[in-house]
MIRO-402075 format. One record per residue: residue number from 0; residue in one letter; x negated, z, y of N, C-alpha, C, CB in turn. Coordinates in steps of 0.001 Angstrom, whole numbers, padded with zeros to 6 digits. Glycine has a CB too. Example, Ala and Ser with C-alpha at 12.3 -4.5 7.8 and 13.67 -1.06 7.14 Angstrom:
% residues 2
<node num="0" residuo="a" n_X="-013190" n_Z="007800" n_Y="-005690" ca_X="-012300" ca_Z="007800" ca_Y="-004500" c_X="-013200" c_Z="007800" c_Y="-003300" cb_X="-011308" cb_Z="009046" cb_Y="-004473"/>
<node num="1" residuo="s" n_X="-012850" n_Z="007080" n_Y="-002250" ca_X="-013670" ca_Z="007140" ca_Y="-001060" c_X="-012900" c_Z="007870" c_Y="000030" cb_X="-014084" cb_Z="005725" cb_Y="-000598"/>
This chain:
% residues 114
<node num="0" residuo="m" n_X="041464" n_Z="-028484" n_Y="-012743" ca_X="041684" ca_Z="-027053" ca_Y="-012752" c_X="042177" c_Z="-026585" c_Y="-011386" cb_X="040401" cb_Z="-026315" cb_Y="-013145"/>
<node num="1" residuo="g" n_X="041605" n_Z="-027112" n_Y="-010348" ca_X="042101" ca_Z="-026757" ca_Y="-009025" c_X="041263" c_Z="-025716" c_Y="-008318" cb_X="043492" cb_Z="-026269" cb_Y="-009131"/>
<node num="2" residuo="i" n_X="041812" n_Z="-025251" n_Y="-007239" ca_X="041108" ca_Z="-024316" ca_Y="-006362" c_X="041480" c_Z="-022862" c_Y="-006646" cb_X="041405" cb_Z="-024645" cb_Y="-004910"/>
<node num="3" residuo="f" n_X="042506" n_Z="-022643" n_Y="-007450" ca_X="043012" ca_Z="-021282" ca_Y="-007668" c_X="041954" c_Z="-020304" c_Y="-008177" cb_X="044152" cb_Z="-021322" cb_Y="-008643"/>
<node num="4" residuo="p" n_X="041135" n_Z="-020646" n_Y="-009188" ca_X="040121" ca_Z="-019667" ca_Y="-009636" c_X="039151" c_Z="-019268" c_Y="-008531" cb_X="039335" cb_Z="-020232" cb_Y="-010807"/>
<node num="5" residuo="f" n_X="038829" n_Z="-020194" n_Y="-007666" ca_X="037881" ca_Z="-019899" ca_Y="-006596" c_X="038518" c_Z="-019015" c_Y="-005520" cb_X="037364" cb_Z="-021200" cb_Y="-005972"/>
<node num="6" residuo="l" n_X="039801" n_Z="-019174" n_Y="-005309" ca_X="040511" ca_Z="-018260" ca_Y="-004410" c_X="040565" c_Z="-016852" c_Y="-005001" cb_X="041938" cb_Z="-018773" cb_Y="-004134"/>
<node num="7" residuo="v" n_X="040753" n_Z="-016769" n_Y="-006318" ca_X="040737" ca_Z="-015457" ca_Y="-006990" c_X="039371" c_Z="-014815" c_Y="-006855" cb_X="041113" cb_Z="-015595" cb_Y="-008483"/>
<node num="8" residuo="v" n_X="038317" n_Z="-015608" n_Y="-007025" ca_X="036949" ca_Z="-015091" ca_Y="-006870" c_X="036745" c_Z="-014543" c_Y="-005466" cb_X="035908" cb_Z="-016194" cb_Y="-007164"/>
<node num="9" residuo="a" n_X="037158" n_Z="-015301" n_Y="-004472" ca_X="036993" ca_Z="-014852" ca_Y="-003088" c_X="037775" c_Z="-013571" c_Y="-002838" cb_X="037444" cb_Z="-015943" cb_Y="-002109"/>
<node num="10" residuo="w" n_X="038996" n_Z="-013485" n_Y="-003355" ca_X="039821" ca_Z="-012297" ca_Y="-003150" c_X="039179" c_Z="-011075" c_Y="-003819" cb_X="041245" cb_Z="-012529" cb_Y="-003705"/>
<node num="11" residuo="v" n_X="038688" n_Z="-011227" n_Y="-005050" ca_X="038075" ca_Z="-010098" ca_Y="-005766" c_X="036798" c_Z="-009652" c_Y="-005052" cb_X="037760" cb_Z="-010487" cb_Y="-007240"/>
<node num="12" residuo="v" n_X="036014" n_Z="-010593" n_Y="-004539" ca_X="034798" ca_Z="-010238" ca_Y="-003794" c_X="035154" c_Z="-009467" c_Y="-002532" cb_X="033989" cb_Z="-011503" cb_Y="-003433"/>
<node num="13" residuo="v" n_X="036161" n_Z="-009933" n_Y="-001808" ca_X="036562" ca_Z="-009249" ca_Y="-000573" c_X="037065" c_Z="-007841" c_Y="-000876" cb_X="037652" cb_Z="-010054" cb_Y="000165"/>
<node num="14" residuo="v" n_X="037875" n_Z="-007695" n_Y="-001915" ca_X="038383" ca_Z="-006363" ca_Y="-002287" c_X="037229" c_Z="-005437" c_Y="-002676" cb_X="039396" cb_Z="-006473" cb_Y="-003457"/>
<node num="15" residuo="g" n_X="036285" n_Z="-005940" n_Y="-003470" ca_X="035146" ca_Z="-005119" ca_Y="-003872" c_X="034255" c_Z="-004738" c_Y="-002705" cb_X="034334" cb_Z="-005841" cb_Y="-004903"/>
<node num="16" residuo="l" n_X="033998" n_Z="-005690" n_Y="-001814" ca_X="033172" ca_Z="-005380" ca_Y="-000641" c_X="033866" c_Z="-004399" c_Y="000291" cb_X="032829" cb_Z="-006658" cb_Y="000119"/>
<node num="17" residuo="y" n_X="035180" n_Z="-004534" n_Y="000437" ca_X="035928" ca_Z="-003570" ca_Y="001245" c_X="035785" c_Z="-002166" c_Y="000655" cb_X="037421" cb_Z="-003971" cb_Y="001330"/>
<node num="18" residuo="g" n_X="035861" n_Z="-002069" n_Y="-000671" ca_X="035688" ca_Z="-000771" ca_Y="-001321" c_X="034293" c_Z="-000207" c_Y="-001125" cb_X="035983" cb_Z="-000886" cb_Y="-002795"/>
<node num="19" residuo="i" n_X="033297" n_Z="-001058" n_Y="-001175" ca_X="031914" ca_Z="-000601" ca_Y="-000973" c_X="031719" c_Z="-000087" c_Y="000450" cb_X="030915" cb_Z="-001744" cb_Y="-001265"/>
<node num="20" residuo="v" n_X="032234" n_Z="-000819" n_Y="001419" ca_X="032035" ca_Z="-000461" ca_Y="002828" c_X="032794" c_Z="000804" c_Y="003210" cb_X="032471" cb_Z="-001609" cb_Y="003726"/>
<node num="21" residuo="t" n_X="033991" n_Z="000996" n_Y="002678" ca_X="034828" ca_Z="002119" ca_Y="003100" c_X="034685" c_Z="003364" c_Y="002228" cb_X="036258" cb_Z="001695" cb_Y="003109"/>
<node num="22" residuo="s" n_X="033927" n_Z="003294" n_Y="001162" ca_X="033839" ca_Z="004427" ca_Y="000235" c_X="032937" c_Z="005529" c_Y="000777" cb_X="033323" cb_Z="003959" cb_Y="-001123"/>
<node num="23" residuo="r" n_X="033295" n_Z="006758" n_Y="000473" ca_X="032482" ca_Z="007920" ca_Y="000848" c_X="031942" c_Z="008623" c_Y="-000398" cb_X="033309" cb_Z="008909" cb_Y="001701"/>
<node num="24" residuo="d" n_X="031825" n_Z="007884" n_Y="-001511" ca_X="031367" ca_Z="008468" ca_Y="-002760" c_X="030527" c_Z="007423" c_Y="-003502" cb_X="032573" cb_Z="008951" cb_Y="-003632"/>
<node num="25" residuo="l" n_X="029370" n_Z="007835" n_Y="-004008" ca_X="028499" ca_Z="006887" ca_Y="-004687" c_X="029138" c_Z="006299" c_Y="-005943" cb_X="027197" cb_Z="007557" cb_Y="-005045"/>
<node num="26" residuo="i" n_X="029843" n_Z="007113" n_Y="-006704" ca_X="030473" ca_Z="006627" ca_Y="-007932" c_X="031510" c_Z="005558" c_Y="-007592" cb_X="031131" cb_Z="007796" cb_Y="-008715"/>
<node num="27" residuo="n" n_X="032287" n_Z="005803" n_Y="-006550" ca_X="033278" ca_Z="004816" ca_Y="-006126" c_X="032597" c_Z="003531" c_Y="-005662" cb_X="034159" cb_Z="005386" cb_Y="-005002"/>
<node num="28" residuo="q" n_X="031478" n_Z="003633" n_Y="-004976" ca_X="030742" ca_Z="002448" ca_Y="-004557" c_X="030216" c_Z="001673" c_Y="-005760" cb_X="029588" cb_Z="002838" cb_Y="-003639"/>
<node num="29" residuo="i" n_X="029767" n_Z="002369" n_Y="-006771" ca_X="029276" ca_Z="001705" ca_Y="-007978" c_X="030417" c_Z="000965" c_Y="-008671" cb_X="028632" cb_Z="002729" cb_Y="-008942"/>
<node num="30" residuo="v" n_X="031577" n_Z="001589" n_Y="-008747" ca_X="032737" ca_Z="000927" ca_Y="-009355" c_X="033123" c_Z="-000313" c_Y="-008548" cb_X="033937" cb_Z="001904" cb_Y="-009448"/>
<node num="31" residuo="c" n_X="033078" n_Z="-000217" n_Y="-007239" ca_X="033400" ca_Z="-001381" ca_Y="-006397" c_X="032363" c_Z="-002483" c_Y="-006568" cb_X="033486" cb_Z="-000968" cb_Y="-004915"/>
<node num="32" residuo="l" n_X="031106" n_Z="-002116" n_Y="-006759" ca_X="030080" ca_Z="-003113" ca_Y="-007034" c_X="030345" c_Z="-003809" c_Y="-008371" cb_X="028689" cb_Z="-002462" cb_Y="-007038"/>
<node num="33" residuo="i" n_X="030834" n_Z="-003070" n_Y="-009351" ca_X="031216" ca_Z="-003664" ca_Y="-010637" c_X="032346" c_Z="-004664" c_Y="-010435" cb_X="031640" cb_Z="-002570" cb_Y="-011645"/>
<node num="34" residuo="v" n_X="033285" n_Z="-004334" n_Y="-009563" ca_X="034385" ca_Z="-005258" ca_Y="-009267" c_X="033838" c_Z="-006545" c_Y="-008645" cb_X="035418" cb_Z="-004594" cb_Y="-008315"/>
<node num="35" residuo="v" n_X="032897" n_Z="-006415" n_Y="-007721" ca_X="032305" ca_Z="-007598" ca_Y="-007094" c_X="031598" c_Z="-008448" c_Y="-008145" cb_X="031316" cb_Z="-007190" cb_Y="-005974"/>
<node num="36" residuo="q" n_X="030837" n_Z="-007810" n_Y="-009009" ca_X="030117" ca_Z="-008572" ca_Y="-010023" c_X="031077" c_Z="-009167" c_Y="-011047" cb_X="029086" cb_Z="-007687" cb_Y="-010721"/>
<node num="37" residuo="s" n_X="032216" n_Z="-008550" n_Y="-011266" ca_X="033193" ca_Z="-009106" ca_Y="-012192" c_X="033781" c_Z="-010412" c_Y="-011673" cb_X="034303" cb_Z="-008102" cb_Y="-012447"/>
<node num="38" residuo="s" n_X="033722" n_Z="-010616" n_Y="-010394" ca_X="034217" ca_Z="-011882" ca_Y="-009856" c_X="033375" c_Z="-013053" c_Y="-010352" cb_X="034220" cb_Z="-011848" cb_Y="-008324"/>
<node num="39" residuo="t" n_X="032135" n_Z="-012789" n_Y="-010720" ca_X="031307" ca_Z="-013876" ca_Y="-011232" c_X="031813" c_Z="-014393" c_Y="-012565" cb_X="029872" cb_Z="-013421" cb_Y="-011371"/>
<node num="40" residuo="y" n_X="032493" n_Z="-013560" n_Y="-013340" ca_X="033083" ca_Z="-014039" ca_Y="-014594" c_X="034140" c_Z="-015091" c_Y="-014301" cb_X="033698" cb_Z="-012870" cb_Y="-015399"/>
<node num="41" residuo="v" n_X="034994" n_Z="-014817" n_Y="-013323" ca_X="036036" ca_Z="-015777" ca_Y="-012964" c_X="035396" c_Z="-017046" c_Y="-012402" cb_X="037025" cb_Z="-015161" cb_Y="-011936"/>
<node num="42" residuo="l" n_X="034326" n_Z="-016890" n_Y="-011625" ca_X="033630" ca_Z="-018049" ca_Y="-011091" c_X="033073" c_Z="-018911" c_Y="-012225" cb_X="032500" cb_Z="-017607" cb_Y="-010148"/>
<node num="43" residuo="l" n_X="032443" n_Z="-018282" n_Y="-013189" ca_X="031897" ca_Z="-019034" ca_Y="-014316" c_X="033001" c_Z="-019693" c_Y="-015134" cb_X="031065" cb_Z="-018120" cb_Y="-015206"/>
<node num="44" residuo="l" n_X="034126" n_Z="-019023" n_Y="-015297" ca_X="035251" ca_Z="-019643" ca_Y="-015994" c_X="035761" c_Z="-020854" c_Y="-015220" cb_X="036386" cb_Z="-018626" cb_Y="-016198"/>
<node num="45" residuo="g" n_X="035832" n_Z="-020735" n_Y="-013898" ca_X="036299" ca_Z="-021852" ca_Y="-013083" c_X="035351" c_Z="-023038" c_Y="-013121" cb_X="036489" cb_Z="-021405" cb_Y="-011658"/>
<node num="46" residuo="v" n_X="034056" n_Z="-022768" n_Y="-013144" ca_X="033069" ca_Z="-023841" ca_Y="-013162" c_X="033006" c_Z="-024497" c_Y="-014542" cb_X="031685" cb_Z="-023302" cb_Y="-012763"/>
<node num="47" residuo="g" n_X="033088" n_Z="-023702" n_Y="-015591" ca_X="032876" ca_Z="-024234" ca_Y="-016934" c_X="034119" c_Z="-024697" c_Y="-017662" cb_X="032220" cb_Z="-023224" cb_Y="-017747"/>
<node num="48" residuo="y" n_X="035293" n_Z="-024537" n_Y="-017058" ca_X="036532" ca_Z="-024911" ca_Y="-017743" c_X="036658" c_Z="-026425" c_Y="-017843" cb_X="037751" cb_Z="-024326" cb_Y="-017013"/>
<node num="49" residuo="v" n_X="037009" n_Z="-026897" n_Y="-019022" ca_X="037256" ca_Z="-028318" ca_Y="-019257" c_X="038636" c_Z="-028433" c_Y="-019881" cb_X="036149" cb_Z="-028964" cb_Y="-020178"/>
<node num="50" residuo="t" n_X="039544" n_Z="-029146" n_Y="-019220" ca_X="040895" ca_Z="-029311" ca_Y="-019752" c_X="040824" c_Z="-030073" c_Y="-021072" cb_X="041811" cb_Z="-030055" cb_Y="-018734"/>
<node num="51" residuo="g" n_X="041361" n_Z="-029470" n_Y="-022108" ca_X="041354" ca_Z="-030100" ca_Y="-023427" c_X="040005" c_Z="-030067" c_Y="-024111" cb_X="041802" cb_Z="-031510" cb_Y="-023312"/>
<node num="52" residuo="g" n_X="039104" n_Z="-029247" n_Y="-023621" ca_X="037755" ca_Z="-029185" ca_Y="-024187" c_X="037715" c_Z="-028385" c_Y="-025481" cb_X="036793" cb_Z="-028578" cb_Y="-023182"/>
<node num="53" residuo="a" n_X="036860" n_Z="-028814" n_Y="-026383" ca_X="036679" ca_Z="-028131" ca_Y="-027665" c_X="035559" c_Z="-027111" c_Y="-027545" cb_X="036371" cb_Z="-029144" cb_Y="-028796"/>
<node num="54" residuo="a" n_X="035432" n_Z="-026288" n_Y="-028565" ca_X="034343" ca_Z="-025308" ca_Y="-028605" c_X="033011" c_Z="-026057" c_Y="-028633" cb_X="034479" cb_Z="-024360" cb_Y="-029848"/>
<node num="55" residuo="p" n_X="031956" n_Z="-025469" n_Y="-028064" ca_X="030695" ca_Z="-026207" ca_Y="-027906" c_X="029819" c_Z="-026237" c_Y="-029155" cb_X="029911" cb_Z="-025611" cb_Y="-026786"/>
<node num="56" residuo="y" n_X="030421" n_Z="-026412" n_Y="-030305" ca_X="029625" ca_Z="-026680" ca_Y="-031502" c_X="030151" c_Z="-027992" c_Y="-032074" cb_X="029715" cb_Z="-025492" cb_Y="-032564"/>
<node num="57" residuo="f" n_X="029258" n_Z="-028820" n_Y="-032572" ca_X="029607" ca_Z="-030199" ca_Y="-032878" c_X="029431" c_Z="-030519" c_Y="-034359" cb_X="028766" cb_Z="-031140" cb_Y="-032044"/>
<node num="58" residuo="f" n_X="029873" n_Z="-029640" n_Y="-035212" ca_X="029690" ca_Z="-029874" ca_Y="-036646" c_X="030615" c_Z="-030978" c_Y="-037153" cb_X="029940" cb_Z="-028582" cb_Y="-037430"/>
<node num="59" residuo="d" n_X="031905" n_Z="-030804" n_Y="-036993" ca_X="032842" ca_Z="-031812" ca_Y="-037499" c_X="033801" c_Z="-032293" c_Y="-036403" cb_X="033641" cb_Z="-031244" cb_Y="-038680"/>
<node num="60" residuo="i" n_X="033274" n_Z="-032443" n_Y="-035194" ca_X="034054" ca_Z="-032950" ca_Y="-034077" c_X="033695" c_Z="-034423" c_Y="-033894" cb_X="033788" cb_Z="-032125" cb_Y="-032765"/>
<node num="61" residuo="p" n_X="034686" n_Z="-035273" n_Y="-033718" ca_X="034374" ca_Z="-036695" ca_Y="-033510" c_X="033556" c_Z="-036916" c_Y="-032236" cb_X="035668" cb_Z="-037515" cb_Y="-033443"/>
<node num="62" residuo="l" n_X="032835" n_Z="-038026" n_Y="-032196" ca_X="032039" ca_Z="-038364" ca_Y="-031019" c_X="032943" c_Z="-038573" c_Y="-029803" cb_X="031194" cb_Z="-039627" cb_Y="-031283"/>
<node num="63" residuo="h" n_X="032405" n_Z="-038349" n_Y="-028638" ca_X="033088" ca_Z="-038535" ca_Y="-027354" c_X="034277" c_Z="-037596" c_Y="-027181" cb_X="033553" cb_Z="-039970" cb_Y="-027221"/>
<node num="64" residuo="t" n_X="034230" n_Z="-036423" n_Y="-027819" ca_X="035248" ca_Z="-035395" ca_Y="-027622" c_X="034809" c_Z="-034510" c_Y="-026460" cb_X="035469" cb_Z="-034551" cb_Y="-028927"/>
<node num="65" residuo="k" n_X="035749" n_Z="-034175" n_Y="-025584" ca_X="035431" ca_Z="-033258" ca_Y="-024493" c_X="035057" c_Z="-031902" c_Y="-025066" cb_X="036621" cb_Z="-033125" cb_Y="-023511"/>
<node num="66" residuo="a" n_X="034030" n_Z="-031288" n_Y="-024503" ca_X="033600" ca_Z="-029968" ca_Y="-024952" c_X="033290" c_Z="-029091" c_Y="-023743" cb_X="032363" cb_Z="-030076" cb_Y="-025880"/>
<node num="67" residuo="v" n_X="033451" n_Z="-027820" n_Y="-023931" ca_X="033119" ca_Z="-026841" ca_Y="-022901" c_X="031605" c_Z="-026703" c_Y="-022855" cb_X="033806" cb_Z="-025461" cb_Y="-023177"/>
<node num="68" residuo="d" n_X="031068" n_Z="-026522" n_Y="-021663" ca_X="029625" ca_Z="-026409" ca_Y="-021486" c_X="029122" c_Z="-025080" c_Y="-022054" cb_X="029251" cb_Z="-026533" cb_Y="-019994"/>
<node num="69" residuo="p" n_X="028220" n_Z="-025103" n_Y="-023041" ca_X="027731" ca_Z="-023847" ca_Y="-023627" c_X="026827" c_Z="-023059" c_Y="-022684" cb_X="026981" cb_Z="-024137" cb_Y="-024908"/>
<node num="70" residuo="v" n_X="026223" n_Z="-023715" n_Y="-021689" ca_X="025353" ca_Z="-023018" ca_Y="-020747" c_X="026166" c_Z="-022013" c_Y="-019928" cb_X="024639" cb_Z="-024026" cb_Y="-019814"/>
<node num="71" residuo="v" n_X="027378" n_Z="-022393" n_Y="-019544" ca_X="028228" ca_Z="-021487" ca_Y="-018777" c_X="028589" c_Z="-020268" c_Y="-019617" cb_X="029503" cb_Z="-022209" cb_Y="-018301"/>
<node num="72" residuo="q" n_X="028841" n_Z="-020467" n_Y="-020894" ca_X="029142" ca_Z="-019334" ca_Y="-021772" c_X="027933" c_Z="-018417" c_Y="-021916" cb_X="029593" cb_Z="-019830" cb_Y="-023151"/>
<node num="73" residuo="a" n_X="026752" n_Z="-018993" n_Y="-022010" ca_X="025532" ca_Z="-018181" ca_Y="-022096" c_X="025310" c_Z="-017406" c_Y="-020798" cb_X="024307" cb_Z="-019071" cb_Y="-022401"/>
<node num="74" residuo="l" n_X="025595" n_Z="-018036" n_Y="-019658" ca_X="025458" ca_Z="-017339" ca_Y="-018382" c_X="026446" c_Z="-016184" c_Y="-018268" cb_X="025659" cb_Z="-018310" cb_Y="-017225"/>
<node num="75" residuo="a" n_X="027672" n_Z="-016379" n_Y="-018754" ca_X="028659" ca_Z="-015297" ca_Y="-018711" c_X="028202" c_Z="-014122" c_Y="-019567" cb_X="030034" cb_Z="-015798" cb_Y="-019187"/>
<node num="76" residuo="l" n_X="027661" n_Z="-014406" n_Y="-020742" ca_X="027164" ca_Z="-013334" ca_Y="-021611" c_X="025980" c_Z="-012617" c_Y="-020961" cb_X="026753" cb_Z="-013900" cb_Y="-022989"/>
<node num="77" residuo="t" n_X="025091" n_Z="-013360" n_Y="-020347" ca_X="023964" ca_Z="-012763" ca_Y="-019640" c_X="024451" c_Z="-011902" c_Y="-018477" cb_X="023010" cb_Z="-013855" cb_Y="-019131"/>
<node num="78" residuo="d" n_X="025483" n_Z="-012366" n_Y="-017800" ca_X="026054" ca_Z="-011617" ca_Y="-016679" c_X="026606" c_Z="-010272" c_Y="-017145" cb_X="027161" cb_Z="-012434" cb_Y="-015996"/>
<node num="79" residuo="v" n_X="027229" n_Z="-010251" n_Y="-018301" ca_X="027753" ca_Z="-008986" ca_Y="-018852" c_X="026607" c_Z="-008014" c_Y="-019121" cb_X="028558" cb_Z="-009242" cb_Y="-020161"/>
<node num="80" residuo="v" n_X="025537" n_Z="-008508" n_Y="-019700" ca_X="024394" ca_Z="-007644" ca_Y="-020026" c_X="023731" c_Z="-007121" c_Y="-018754" cb_X="023365" cb_Z="-008409" cb_Y="-020884"/>
<node num="81" residuo="v" n_X="023550" n_Z="-007984" n_Y="-017757" ca_X="022943" ca_Z="-007553" ca_Y="-016496" c_X="023824" c_Z="-006529" c_Y="-015799" cb_X="022699" cb_Z="-008755" cb_Y="-015573"/>
<node num="82" residuo="e" n_X="025140" n_Z="-006762" n_Y="-015811" ca_X="026047" ca_Z="-005795" ca_Y="-015177" c_X="025967" c_Z="-004433" c_Y="-015853" cb_X="027489" cb_Z="-006310" cb_Y="-015218"/>
<node num="83" residuo="a" n_X="025887" n_Z="-004411" n_Y="-017175" ca_X="025781" ca_Z="-003133" ca_Y="-017884" c_X="024480" c_Z="-002411" c_Y="-017527" cb_X="025860" cb_Z="-003357" cb_Y="-019404"/>
<node num="84" residuo="a" n_X="023388" n_Z="-003160" n_Y="-017447" ca_X="022103" ca_Z="-002542" ca_Y="-017120" c_X="022088" c_Z="-002019" c_Y="-015683" cb_X="020963" cb_Z="-003547" cb_Y="-017325"/>
<node num="85" residuo="v" n_X="022600" n_Z="-002804" n_Y="-014746" ca_X="022634" ca_Z="-002378" ca_Y="-013346" c_X="023535" c_Z="-001157" c_Y="-013183" cb_X="023123" cb_Z="-003529" cb_Y="-012438"/>
<node num="86" residuo="t" n_X="024669" n_Z="-001160" n_Y="-013865" ca_X="025588" ca_Z="-000020" ca_Y="-013784" c_X="024939" c_Z="001245" c_Y="-014323" cb_X="026878" cb_Z="-000315" cb_Y="-014556"/>
<node num="87" residuo="a" n_X="024262" n_Z="001133" n_Y="-015455" ca_X="023592" ca_Z="002302" ca_Y="-016027" c_X="022511" c_Z="002828" c_Y="-015085" cb_X="022978" cb_Z="001953" cb_Y="-017392"/>
<node num="88" residuo="l" n_X="021747" n_Z="001935" n_Y="-014477" ca_X="020694" ca_Z="002356" ca_Y="-013550" c_X="021281" c_Z="003033" c_Y="-012314" cb_X="019840" cb_Z="001154" cb_Y="-013133"/>
<node num="89" residuo="l" n_X="022322" n_Z="002438" n_Y="-011738" ca_X="022933" ca_Z="003031" ca_Y="-010542" c_X="023596" c_Z="004371" c_Y="-010838" cb_X="023957" cb_Z="002075" cb_Y="-009950"/>
<node num="90" residuo="l" n_X="024228" n_Z="004488" n_Y="-011993" ca_X="024832" ca_Z="005779" ca_Y="-012359" c_X="023762" c_Z="006843" c_Y="-012580" cb_X="025691" cb_Z="005631" cb_Y="-013627"/>
<node num="91" residuo="s" n_X="022619" n_Z="006446" n_Y="-013131" ca_X="021545" ca_Z="007435" ca_Y="-013299" c_X="021000" c_Z="007870" c_Y="-011935" cb_X="020401" cb_Z="006855" cb_Y="-014173"/>
<node num="92" residuo="f" n_X="020934" n_Z="006944" n_Y="-010970" ca_X="020536" ca_Z="007330" ca_Y="-009604" c_X="021553" c_Z="008285" c_Y="-008987" cb_X="020382" cb_Z="006081" cb_Y="-008711"/>
<node num="93" residuo="a" n_X="022825" n_Z="008028" n_Y="-009218" ca_X="023863" ca_Z="008909" ca_Y="-008669" c_X="023782" c_Z="010304" c_Y="-009296" cb_X="025266" cb_Z="008302" cb_Y="-008903"/>
<node num="94" residuo="i" n_X="023504" n_Z="010374" n_Y="-010570" ca_X="023364" ca_Z="011674" ca_Y="-011238" c_X="022170" c_Z="012434" c_Y="-010645" cb_X="023184" cb_Z="011487" cb_Y="-012780"/>
<node num="95" residuo="q" n_X="021068" n_Z="011731" n_Y="-010424" ca_X="019895" ca_Z="012390" ca_Y="-009836" c_X="020157" c_Z="012829" c_Y="-008401" cb_X="018687" cb_Z="011457" cb_Y="-009877"/>
<node num="96" residuo="a" n_X="020903" n_Z="012027" n_Y="-007647" ca_X="021242" ca_Z="012423" ca_Y="-006274" c_X="022101" c_Z="013681" c_Y="-006276" cb_X="021977" cb_Z="011279" cb_Y="-005543"/>
<node num="97" residuo="q" n_X="023044" n_Z="013765" n_Y="-007204" ca_X="023896" ca_Z="014954" ca_Y="-007304" c_X="023068" c_Z="016181" c_Y="-007690" cb_X="025023" cb_Z="014726" cb_Y="-008334"/>
<node num="98" residuo="k" n_X="022129" n_Z="016008" n_Y="-008624" ca_X="021293" ca_Z="017130" ca_Y="-009057" c_X="020359" c_Z="017605" c_Y="-007942" cb_X="020473" cb_Z="016733" cb_Y="-010285"/>
<node num="99" residuo="r" n_X="019722" n_Z="016675" n_Y="-007248" ca_X="018715" ca_Z="017044" ca_Y="-006264" c_X="019290" c_Z="017477" c_Y="-004926" cb_X="017793" cb_Z="015906" cb_Y="-006051"/>
<node num="100" residuo="f" n_X="020334" n_Z="016794" n_Y="-004473" ca_X="020833" ca_Z="017035" ca_Y="-003126" c_X="022214" c_Z="017677" c_Y="-003105" cb_X="020870" cb_Z="015746" cb_Y="-002364"/>
<node num="101" residuo="g" n_X="022882" n_Z="017732" n_Y="-004260" ca_X="024177" ca_Z="018392" ca_Y="-004338" c_X="025326" c_Z="017624" c_Y="-003708" cb_X="024083" cb_Z="019710" cb_Y="-003702"/>
<node num="102" residuo="t" n_X="025150" n_Z="016339" n_Y="-003491" ca_X="026223" ca_Z="015541" ca_Y="-002889" c_X="026161" c_Z="014107" c_Y="-003399" cb_X="026126" cb_Z="015566" cb_Y="-001345"/>
<node num="103" residuo="l" n_X="027303" n_Z="013453" n_Y="-003355" ca_X="027376" ca_Z="012033" ca_Y="-003669" c_X="027833" c_Z="011217" c_Y="-002464" cb_X="028317" cb_Z="011802" cb_Y="-004844"/>
<node num="104" residuo="d" n_X="027892" n_Z="011849" n_Y="-001306" ca_X="028290" ca_Z="011163" ca_Y="-000082" c_X="027078" c_Z="010401" c_Y="000460" cb_X="028844" cb_Z="012175" cb_Y="000981"/>
<node num="105" residuo="p" n_X="027162" n_Z="009072" n_Y="000566" ca_X="026001" ca_Z="008306" ca_Y="001035" c_X="025598" c_Z="008635" c_Y="002471" cb_X="026289" cb_Z="006831" cb_Y="000927"/>
<node num="106" residuo="h" n_X="026545" n_Z="009054" n_Y="003290" ca_X="026211" ca_Z="009395" ca_Y="004675" c_X="025409" c_Z="010691" c_Y="004746" cb_X="027487" cb_Z="009522" cb_Y="005516"/>
<node num="107" residuo="e" n_X="025678" n_Z="011626" n_Y="003866" ca_X="024887" ca_Z="012855" ca_Y="003822" c_X="023523" c_Z="012604" c_Y="003204" cb_X="025625" cb_Z="013939" cb_Y="003038"/>
<node num="108" residuo="l" n_X="023444" n_Z="011674" n_Y="002261" ca_X="022160" ca_Z="011365" ca_Y="001647" c_X="021219" c_Z="010664" c_Y="002629" cb_X="022369" cb_Z="010498" cb_Y="000411"/>
<node num="109" residuo="s" n_X="021762" n_Z="009963" n_Y="003619" ca_X="020887" ca_Z="009287" ca_Y="004579" c_X="020116" c_Z="010286" c_Y="005437" cb_X="021704" cb_Z="008356" cb_Y="005474"/>
<node num="110" residuo="e" n_X="020599" n_Z="011521" n_Y="005528" ca_X="019898" ca_Z="012556" ca_Y="006277" c_X="018608" c_Z="012989" c_Y="005580" cb_X="020806" cb_Z="013758" cb_Y="006478"/>
<node num="111" residuo="f" n_X="018501" n_Z="012697" n_Y="004283" ca_X="017338" ca_Z="013133" ca_Y="003506" c_X="016218" c_Z="012083" c_Y="003502" cb_X="017759" cb_Z="013443" cb_Y="002071"/>
<node num="112" residuo="k" n_X="016349" n_Z="011039" n_Y="004294" ca_X="015291" ca_Z="010029" ca_Y="004346" c_X="014001" c_Z="010672" c_Y="004849" cb_X="015702" cb_Z="008838" cb_Y="005259"/>
<node num="113" residuo="g" n_X="012892" n_Z="010279" n_Y="004250" ca_X="011663" ca_Z="010915" ca_Y="004652" c_X="010722" c_Z="009983" c_Y="005194" cb_X="011055" cb_Z="011612" cb_Y="003570"/>
């Protein structure tokens, strides 16, 4: 498969982290965090890819046939569910910050530390 998927992962992580560091809005930071977590999908695809591999069910496949690792597919599905839950939680925090403090700027919210 090569090194290309891993270079894509590194590039997507760097772009997402740059967005997180330079953003002045909580919603934008959450979206950038989603971008960073989306890089894990490409990482899992790069790790689990098998050239010429069959689907990971073995009903009528001959013995010694290359197959894709089903654990990687399960991890990718779990990653999607975790990302959805984390996104929902962070967006609910952003909504509460807007309601309570009237701003979504993280630098202004740091003034409210108690």
